[in-house]
Structure formats: C-alpha cells, structure tokens
C-alpha positions in Angstrom: 0.0 0.0 0.0 1.4 3.4 -0.9 1.5 6.5 1.3 -1.8 8.2 2.1 -2.2 12.0 2.0 -1.2 13.6 5.3 0.9 10.7 6.5 4.4 11.4 7.8 7.2 10.8 5.4 9.7 8.0 5.9 12.3 10.5 7.2 9.9 12.0 9.8 11.1 10.1 12.8 14.8 10.7 12.0 14.2 14.4 11.2 12.3 15.0 14.4 14.9 13.4 16.7 18.1 14.6 15.0 20.7 12.5 13.1 19.8 9.3 14.9 16.4 9.0 16.7 16.6 10.3 20.2 20.0 11.8 20.3 21.7 15.0 19.2 21.9 16.4 15.6 24.1 15.1 12.9 26.5 17.9 11.9 27.3 16.4 8.5 24.5 15.5 6.2 24.6 11.7 5.7 23.1 12.0 2.2 26.2 13.9 1.0 28.7 11.3 2.2 30.3 9.1 -0.5 29.7 5.5 0.4 32.6 3.1 0.4 30.2 0.1 0.1 27.3 0.7 -2.4 23.8 0.0 -1.1 22.5 -3.4 -1.9 18.8 -2.6 -1.8 17.7 -2.2 1.8 21.0 -3.5 3.1 23.5 -0.7 3.8 27.0 -0.6 5.2 28.4 2.7 6.6 30.6 4.0 9.4 33.5 6.2 10.2 37.0 6.5 11.8 37.5 9.0 14.6 41.0 9.6 15.8 42.5 12.5 17.8 44.6 14.0 20.5 44.0 16.0 23.6 46.5 17.7 26.0 46.0 19.0 29.5 48.1 22.0 30.5 48.3 20.8 34.1 50.2 17.7 33.0 48.8 15.3 35.6 51.2 12.5 36.5 48.6 9.8 35.9 47.9 11.3 32.4 44.1 11.4 33.1 41.9 14.5 32.7 40.3 14.4 36.1 37.3 12.2 36.7 36.4 11.9 32.9 35.4 8.6 31.5 35.4 9.9 27.9 38.4 11.4 25.9 40.0 11.0 29.3 43.8 10.7 28.7 46.5 12.8 27.2 47.5 10.7 24.3 47.0 10.1 20.6 44.1 7.8 20.3 41.8 5.9 17.9 38.5 6.7 19.5 36.2 5.0 17.1 36.4 2.6 14.2 32.7 2.4 13.8 30.8 0.0 11.4 27.0 0.0 10.8 25.3 -2.9 9.1 21.7 -1.9 8.5 18.7 -3.6 6.8 16.4 -0.6 6.5 12.6 -0.6 6.7 10.7 0.1 3.4 10.8 3.7 2.2 7.4 3.6 0.4 5.3 3.6 3.6 4.6 -0.1 3.5 5.0 -2.3 6.6 8.2 -4.2 6.8 11.0 -5.5 8.9 14.6 -4.4 9.5 17.6 -4.9 11.6 20.8 -3.1 12.6 24.2 -4.1 14.1 26.8 -1.5 15.2 30.4 -2.6 15.8 32.8 -0.2 17.6 36.5 -0.8 17.8 38.6 1.8 19.7 39.1 3.6 22.9 35.5 4.7 23.2 34.4 1.0 23.5 34.5 1.8 27.3 31.2 3.7 27.1 29.4 1.1 25.0 29.7 -2.0 27.2 26.9 -3.9 28.8 26.8 -6.1 31.8 26.2 -9.7 30.7 27.4 -8.9 27.1 30.8 -7.3 26.7 31.2 -7.5 30.5 30.5 -10.4 32.9 27.6 -10.0 35.4 30.0 -8.8 38.0 31.5 -6.1 35.7 34.7 -7.9 34.9 35.9 -8.1 31.3 34.5 -10.8 29.2 36.5 -10.3 26.0 38.2 -6.9 26.4 41.4 -6.8 28.4 43.0 -3.5 27.3 41.9 -0.1 28.6 43.3 1.6 25.5 41.6 -0.5 22.8 38.5 -2.7 22.8 35.5 -4.0 20.9 31.9 -3.3 21.7 28.5 -3.8 20.0 26.5 -0.8 21.1 23.4 -1.5 19.0 22.0 -4.9 17.9 18.3 -4.8 17.2 15.4 -6.0 15.0 12.6 -3.6 14.1 9.3 -3.7 12.3 6.9 -1.0 11.2 6.1 1.7 8.7 6.1 5.5 8.4 3.7 5.8 11.4 4.6 3.1 13.9 7.9 1.4 14.6 8.9 -1.2 17.1 12.4 -2.0 18.0 13.6 -5.0 20.1 17.2 -5.6 21.2 20.1 -3.4 22.1 20.0 0.4 21.3 21.3 3.8 22.4 19.4 5.7 25.1 17.0 8.2 23.6 17.3 10.4 26.7 19.7 13.4 26.4 21.3 15.6 23.8 24.9 14.2 23.2 25.7 10.7 22.1 28.5 8.2 21.6 28.7 8.2 17.7 31.3 10.9 16.9 29.5 12.5 13.8 26.4 13.3 15.9 28.3 15.7 18.2 29.8 19.0 17.5 32.6 18.7 20.0 35.3 16.1 20.5 35.0 16.1 24.3 31.7 15.0 26.0 29.6 17.0 28.4 29.4 15.9 32.1 25.7 15.2 31.6 26.5 12.6 28.9 29.3 11.0 30.9 27.7 10.8 34.3 24.0 11.8 34.3 22.3 8.9 32.6 22.6 5.5 30.8 24.5 5.0 27.5 22.6 2.0 26.1 19.6 -0.2 26.8 18.4 -3.8 26.2 14.7 -4.1 25.7 12.0 -2.8 23.5 10.8 0.6 22.4 8.0 1.8 20.1 7.9 5.0 18.1 4.7 6.7 17.0 4.9 9.5 14.4 1.6 11.2 15.1 2.2 13.9 12.5 5.2 15.4 10.7 5.7 17.5 13.9 4.9 15.2 16.8 6.6 11.9 17.8 6.2 9.7 20.9 8.5 7.0 22.1 7.6 4.4 24.8 9.6 1.5 26.0 10.4 -1.2 28.6 14.1 -1.9 29.1 16.4 -3.7 31.6 18.5 -1.7 34.0 21.0 0.8 32.7 23.7 -0.6 30.3 22.6 -4.2 31.2 21.7 -7.3 29.2 21.9 -9.6 32.2 23.1 -9.0 35.8 22.7 -10.9 39.1 19.5 -8.9 39.6 17.5 -7.6 36.6 14.7 -5.0 36.8 12.4 -3.4 34.3 12.7 0.3 33.7 10.1 2.4 31.8 11.1 5.1 29.4 9.1 7.7 27.5 9.8 10.6 25.2 7.8 13.2 23.3 9.3 15.4 20.6 7.7 18.3 18.8 9.1 20.3 15.9 7.7 23.7 14.7 6.0 24.0 11.4 8.9 25.9 9.8 11.4 23.4 11.1 13.3 26.2 12.9 12.8 24.9 16.4 12.0 21.7 18.3 11.6 20.6 21.9 11.6 17.2 23.6 11.1 15.7 27.0 12.4 12.2 27.8 12.4 10.2 31.1 13.6 6.9 32.3 12.5 5.4 35.7 12.8 2.1 37.5 14.8 0.1 40.1 18.6 0.6 40.0 21.5 -0.3 42.3 21.6 2.4 45.0 25.4 2.5 45.5 27.0 2.5 42.0 30.0 4.5 43.2 30.6 2.0 46.1 30.9 4.7 48.7 31.0 3.9 52.4 27.9 4.1 54.4 25.4 3.8 51.5 23.2 0.7 51.4 23.7 -1.8 48.6 20.0 -2.2 47.7 17.8 -1.8 44.6 15.7 1.3 44.7 14.1 3.7 42.2 16.3 5.8 40.0 14.8 8.5 37.7 16.4 10.7 35.1 14.8 13.1 32.7 16.1 15.5 30.0 14.2 18.5 28.6 15.7 20.0 25.3 14.8 23.1 23.4 16.5 24.1 20.1 16.0 27.3 18.2 17.4 28.4 14.8 17.5 32.1 14.1 19.3 34.8 12.1 19.7 35.2 8.4 19.1 31.8 6.7 18.8 30.3 10.2 22.6 30.2 10.5 22.5 30.4 14.3 21.3 27.6 16.5 20.8 27.7 20.3 20.2 24.6 22.3 19.4 24.2 26.0 19.3 20.8 27.8 18.0 20.8 31.3 18.2 17.5 33.0 17.8 15.9 36.5 18.4 12.6 38.1 17.8 11.1 41.5 18.5 7.8 43.3 16.4 6.7 46.2 18.4 5.4 49.2 21.4 6.8 47.6 23.0 8.6 50.5 24.6 7.6 53.8 21.4 8.5 55.6 19.3 6.4 53.2 18.0 9.6 51.7 17.7 10.6 48.0 20.9 11.4 46.0 20.4 14.2 43.5 22.2 15.3 40.3 21.0 18.0 37.9 22.1 20.8 35.7 21.9 22.8 32.5 23.9 22.5 29.2 23.7 25.3 26.7 25.0 25.3 23.2 25.4 28.0 20.5 26.3 27.1 16.9 27.0 29.4 13.9 27.2 28.1 10.3 29.9 30.3 8.7 29.8 28.4 5.4 29.2 24.9 4.1 32.8 24.0 5.3 33.0 26.0 8.6 30.9 25.9 11.7 31.7 27.5 15.1 30.3 26.3 18.4 30.3 26.9 22.1 29.1 24.9 25.1 28.5 26.0 28.7 27.8 23.4 31.3 26.7 23.3 34.9 26.5 19.9 36.6 25.4 19.7 40.3 26.4 16.5 42.0 24.8 17.1 45.3 26.0 14.1 47.2 29.1 13.3 45.1 27.7 10.0 43.9 27.9 10.5 40.1 30.9 12.3 38.7 33.8 9.9 38.3 31.7 6.8 37.7 32.8 4.4 35.0 36.4 5.7 34.8 39.2 3.4 33.7 41.1 1.4 36.4 44.2 3.6 36.0 42.4 6.8 36.6 42.9 7.9 40.3 40.3 10.7 40.2 37.3 9.0 41.7 34.2 10.1 43.7 33.0 11.5 45.9 33.0 15.1 44.4 30.0 16.8 46.0 29.5 20.2 44.5 29.2 22.0 41.2 31.1 21.2 38.0 31.3 23.9 35.3 32.9 23.9 31.9 33.2 26.2 28.9 34.1 24.7 25.5 34.6 26.4 22.1 35.7 25.1 18.8 35.3 24.7 15.1 34.1 22.0 12.7 35.9 22.2 9.3 34.5 19.9 6.6 36.4 20.4 3.4 34.7 17.3 2.0 31.4 15.6 3.2 33.4 12.5 4.2 36.0 14.4 6.3 35.6 16.7 9.4 38.3 18.2 11.7 37.2 19.3 15.1 39.7 21.5 17.1 38.5 22.8 20.5 39.6 24.4 23.8 37.9 23.6 27.1 38.1 25.0 30.6 36.7 23.1 33.6 36.4 24.1 37.2 34.8 22.8 40.4 33.2 24.4 43.4 32.9 21.7 46.1 34.5 19.3 48.6 37.6 18.1 46.8 40.1 18.7 44.0 39.0 16.6 41.0 41.8 17.6 38.6 45.5 17.1 38.3 45.3 14.0 40.4 43.7 15.8 43.3 45.9 18.9 43.1 43.7 21.4 41.4 40.1 22.6 41.2 40.4 23.6 37.5 42.0 22.5 34.2 42.6 23.6 30.6 42.3 21.1 27.7 43.2 21.5 24.1 42.1 18.9 21.6 41.6 18.0 18.0 40.2 15.0 16.2 39.4 14.0 12.6 36.4 12.0 11.4 36.5 10.1 8.2 33.2 8.7 7.1 32.5 5.9 4.6 
C-alpha cells in the first residue's frame, strides 16, 4: 500500500529526533557522504573512523583528565572505528522488517559496554582486556513498522539526552558531564515510536536496568519521550524520562546501602534556529536525576544541571560552536563513575562542576571533518577533581578527525 495524504514521510522520525532517533543532531548530512560500500537494496554498510589527540596544560602525573570517562587521557588515540550494518525498513510507507548491528573498535568502547554482554555480570571483562583499545557492540536490534509506527527490540542507544556516543552526531570532541555521568548509555529491551504527525513523535519502551543485558539482579525500567518540531522546522523541543529500580550505590561509597531502589532521570531539550538563513542555533538541555536510598542517611541522592550550546554556520565548510555546562552532583555519587582502572580521580566530588568549550568544525569534504577545541573546567565543592587531586580547574586543548565511509 502506498502513502496516504497527510501521513508522515519515511524520514519524519529521524528528522524529528536529529541525526539518529533520540540523540543529538548530525552535523554532517549523511546523504552527501560518498559510500565506500554501495547500497544493496535495503542493506547498507556505513561508518567512520574517529582519531584525535588532547592535551592537559596541568600535565597530571597519571595522564588522566580528572574524573572523565570519555576522551580521558593525554595521548594520541583511535576513538572509534565504527561500522553500521543496516537492513532498512521500506521507504514507500509499507509495513516491513529491518535490523541493525553496530560494531565499535577503539578507545570509546569503554562507554558502549553492557553487563552480561561485553562484561560479565560482576562487571569484569568478558572479551576486552586492554583499557586503550577494545571491541563493543552498542546496537543490535530488530525492528518492524512503517512510516507511522515502529517497534524496536534488542540493544540500542538511550534516547534520553542531547549528546551521544557516535562521533559524527556531536559538534565537540570532548563530551559533556551530563552525557558522561547523568544517565545511561545503552539499553536492552524494546521501544515503540509513533509519528503522530510530521511534527509530533512519541517513544515508549520497557528496558532492563542501565547498560545491562543480564546481571545478578535484573529489573524493568520504563522510558518515554515526546518530541515536537515547529511547522517551519526552525525549532524543536523534547522531554524524555527513564525510571525504575537501579542499584543504589553505584560508586561503592562507604555508608550507602547496597540495595535496589528507584532511580529516575529526565532530559528536557529546546533548540531554536535564528538569524539570516537560520545560520545560528541555540540549544538548552535541562536534566535531572535522583536515586532513592542513595545517601549515607538512606536519603535521596540528586544530580541535575543545564547544558547550553550555541552554533553558527559560517559556510558549508566551517561551523563554530560553544558549550557552557553546569553539573550539580549534590552528594558526590555520580561524577567519576565508570572511569578506567588507571584513573585515580574517583568520587565523591560533592558540589558544582562547570565547563566552557569552544571550537570549530571544518568539513572540506562531506566525508571528512576536523574538530579543534579548547575547554576549561572548574569545580566548586568538597575536593580537587583535577591534576590527580591537586587542582580545582584545568585547561584542555584537543583536535580530532572524522573520516566517514
């Protein structure tokens, strides 16, 4: 059956959510990229290589950039050799089936692992043994649906939040605190998407606990998201939430009970294009999370903040951007989670984290982007999170290159 008048187009869901449904915008148009592997009907192969370098003016002895768990060390690194194998749903509005598998090789595998899959149930390595280089499968799912309804079952990225793991979907090389420490990276479970109109989309799902296929104790979480885009496509807003039982003492801090209790996290995003030819874009992402029985007094642990972005399209080849972050880790239970074993900068860091980042995206060809940036972090709280406990601030200079295929 063909498309009926008034039905959303095949691209509606992707356009509403950004480059990949549920996560931040793609800063290079995928349609302009020259494919290394030609499409074979609905079967497509694509991906990219992301490699770069970052330096810390403090020169920490450990080599780690404070409590980061992403772009975390002063070294030349292959962040992502990323391969996508995708059997797409029909593009004519008919009902169909599809599937996708993503394979990530590189340093960023660290943020794509799941308990019971890449990791054993207790968190020990199952097949990766090197902190510098590893293999992860961040997405592995089947889907069915059409232009209006889609159901996805398997392993997929969290739809909650603005930034994401795939390098081409972010303007900056370094990640925000909210991406690193506020919420989950991936889920195992099911999610349905309903494109009500070309402007309005709903997502509803049931998933296992954060970043988990199988653990000693598994619990269902519920997630939901609504996204609305203006008629002229110059603004959009979304609200996403995930809630359900989670382990109360993820940071393994003394005095906190090791129990399963409710954890909730939401993200509310607003994006507005403005100026001549909509060359400017402003994005605000307010988010909040809390963990019941997450403090030493069995109270609620809170983390919340605001990320703001400003982008300017100078030309087809040059884009400028800035990011200003505020992350409040009220009880010091979040920042520093998931860091590599060699990183000594661990929680608790109770207080306020701030950062300012600015940089450029230079895309001389659709398949190639260079992202230089400078970043300043500082902390107002109970400890010194930078320079191996010596400082409350740090400067970072970084550059990476993305080659798409």
